[in-house]
N, C-alpha and C positions, 0 to 999 in steps of 0.2 A: 315541222316537227322538232322535237327536242333533240338535244345532242347525243342522246343515248336512250336505249329502250326502257332502261330501269336504274341508269345511273351508272350501269355498269358496261354496258355492250355499246361499240361505237355504231352509227347508222350512217349509211351512206348517205353523201351530200344530196341526192336525189330522193332520199327517204324509202326506197325498196326494199333495201335489206338492212339487216343488224349483223354483227360479225361476233362470233363466239369461236376462240380458238383457232383464227384465220379463214373461218369457213362462213359465207354468207347462208344467210337465213332470210326468207321473203318476209317482210312485213304484212300486217294487215292493211286492207284496202282502207286509205284514209276517206274514201268517199262515203264509207259506211256511215248511217244515221246514229247517234250515239247511243239510242234506244236499242237499235237493233244489234249493235256492236256489244253492248251489253247483255244482252240476252243470249248472243253466240258464244261470249267468253264464259257466261254461267254454264252453257251447254258442256262446251268445252271441258271446263273442269270438272262436272259431273261426270262424264266420260272418262274422264282421267283416273279420277277416285272409284270408276268402276271396273277399270282394267285391274288396278291395285287390287280390290276385293276379289275379282274373279282369280287374280294369282294366288292370293293366298289360300282360296279354296280349291284351287286347282283344277277349276272350271273351264275346260278348252272352250267351249261352246260360248260360255260368258264373257271370257276374255275376247274372242274373236267378234262378238257383237259389240263389246265396249269399244273396241280398235275401229271398228267400222264407224261408230257413232263419233270418235275423236276424228278421223278423217272427215267425215261429213261435216262437221264443226268447221275445222280448219280450211276446207274448201269453200264453205259458206262466208267465213272471214277473208278470203283470197290470199291465204299463206300455202295453198296448193291450189293444183288444178288451173285453169287459165289464169293467165297474169290479169291483174287490174290496171294497169296502164295500156296506153292505146297508140304509142308511137313505134310499136316494131322492133322494139329492143328486147332481145332475147331474156329468157328465164335462166337466170343463173343460181337458181337456188342450190345450194350444197355444194356448190364449186367453191375452191380455195380462192380467197379474194386476191392472193401475189399472181393467180393465173387467169385474171379478167382485166377488165377496161377499168377495174377499179384500183387495180395494183399501185398507180402513182399516188393516189388518194390516202390508200392503205401503208403503204410505206412512210408517209409523210405521220402518222400517228406516233411513230415511235418516239 
C-alpha cells in the first residue's frame, strides 16, 4: 500500500487505517478485485451525490435512502461492518490514533 491515501493522509503500517486529524478511518479491503472496487466506489460516489441532492431539495425520505446507499457501499468496500482482516485484531475505526496501539507510529510522524 502507498504511504498515503491521496498523498495527504498517512496510512498505518498494516494498511488498515488512514489518519485524518489524528483519527483512524478504516481503509477499503485490499483483497477486493479491482473491477468490483471500481464499481463500489462509483456506487458510493453516486450515493453521496444523492445525499447532497436530497438535502438541497429538503427531501428527508430521499436523504435517508441515499444515506442507506452510502452505508451499503461502505460496508461492501470493507470500510464499515465486519473487519476485512482475520487475525483477531479489534476494529479501531474512528478512534484517536494516540489512544491505540498505533500511538508510537503516529507520534513518529511529526
